[in-house]
C-alpha positions as CSV (number, residue, x, y, z in Angstrom):
1,M,165.9,-34.9,163.4
2,R,162.4,-34.2,162.3
3,F,160.1,-32.9,165.0
4,E,156.3,-32.9,164.3
5,V,154.5,-30.8,166.9
6,K,150.8,-31.3,167.0
7,Q,148.7,-28.8,169.1
8,P,145.6,-30.3,170.8
9,A,143.3,-29.2,167.9
10,D,145.6,-30.6,165.2
11,K,144.9,-33.7,163.1
12,F,146.9,-35.8,160.6
13,P,145.6,-35.5,157.1
14,T,143.3,-38.4,156.2
15,K,143.9,-38.5,152.5
16,K,147.6,-39.0,152.5
17,D,150.2,-40.8,154.6
18,Q,151.9,-37.6,155.9
19,V,153.8,-39.4,158.6
20,T,155.7,-41.8,156.3
21,N,156.9,-38.8,154.4
22,Y,158.5,-37.4,157.5
23,A,160.8,-40.3,157.9
24,L,161.7,-40.3,154.2
25,R,162.4,-36.6,154.3
26,A,164.5,-36.8,157.5
27,Q,166.6,-39.6,156.0
28,C,167.0,-37.8,152.7
29,W,168.1,-34.6,154.4
30,A,170.7,-36.5,156.4
31,T,172.2,-37.4,153.0
32,L,171.8,-34.0,151.3
33,A,170.4,-31.2,153.5
34,P,168.8,-28.1,151.9
35,K,170.7,-24.9,152.7
36,A,168.2,-24.0,155.5
37,V,168.9,-27.3,157.3
38,V,172.0,-27.8,159.4
39,P,174.1,-30.6,157.8
40,H,173.8,-33.9,159.7
41,A,174.7,-37.6,159.2
42,D,171.8,-39.4,160.9
43,A,168.0,-39.0,161.0
44,A,165.2,-39.5,163.5
45,T,161.6,-38.6,163.8
46,V,159.8,-37.3,166.9
47,L,156.2,-36.6,167.6
48,L,155.4,-34.0,170.3
49,C,151.7,-33.9,171.2
50,S,149.2,-33.9,174.1
51,A,148.7,-37.2,175.8
52,S,145.0,-36.8,175.2
53,K,145.6,-37.2,171.5
54,L,147.5,-40.5,171.7
55,P,144.4,-42.6,171.0
56,E,143.5,-40.6,167.9
57,Y,147.1,-40.7,166.7
58,L,147.5,-44.4,167.4
59,P,147.7,-45.4,163.7
60,H,150.6,-43.1,163.2
61,L,152.6,-43.6,166.4
62,S,154.7,-46.6,165.2
63,K,156.0,-44.5,162.3
64,F,157.8,-42.1,164.7
65,G,161.1,-43.1,166.3
66,T,160.0,-41.3,169.5
67,V,156.8,-39.9,170.9
68,I,156.9,-37.3,173.6
69,T,153.9,-35.7,175.2
70,F,153.5,-32.2,176.5
71,E,152.7,-33.8,179.9
72,D,156.1,-35.7,179.8
73,L,157.9,-32.4,179.2
74,R,156.0,-30.7,182.0
75,G,157.0,-33.6,184.4
76,T,160.6,-33.4,183.2
77,F,160.9,-29.6,183.3
78,P,158.4,-28.6,186.0
79,H,159.6,-25.0,186.1
80,A,159.2,-24.4,182.4
81,T,156.1,-22.7,181.2
82,L,154.1,-24.6,178.6
83,S,150.9,-23.3,177.1
84,L,148.6,-25.9,175.6
């Protein structure tokens, strides 16, 4: 599983399609993982970001299998401490 965590000040590069590479890398690593990656048989991509960034990230969202916001996590785990 490939997690991309974007902090509120982060942006996706404008000169290359970084997001498409995440899905390709995740699938490739499911077939033949590098030594530093736990072997696995399936692949998925997840974007974790602030809800306020969703409009800016809109062109990239469909390329992720799942999008989770920090605010979603805060609602699901209200006792956890998150620093944005």
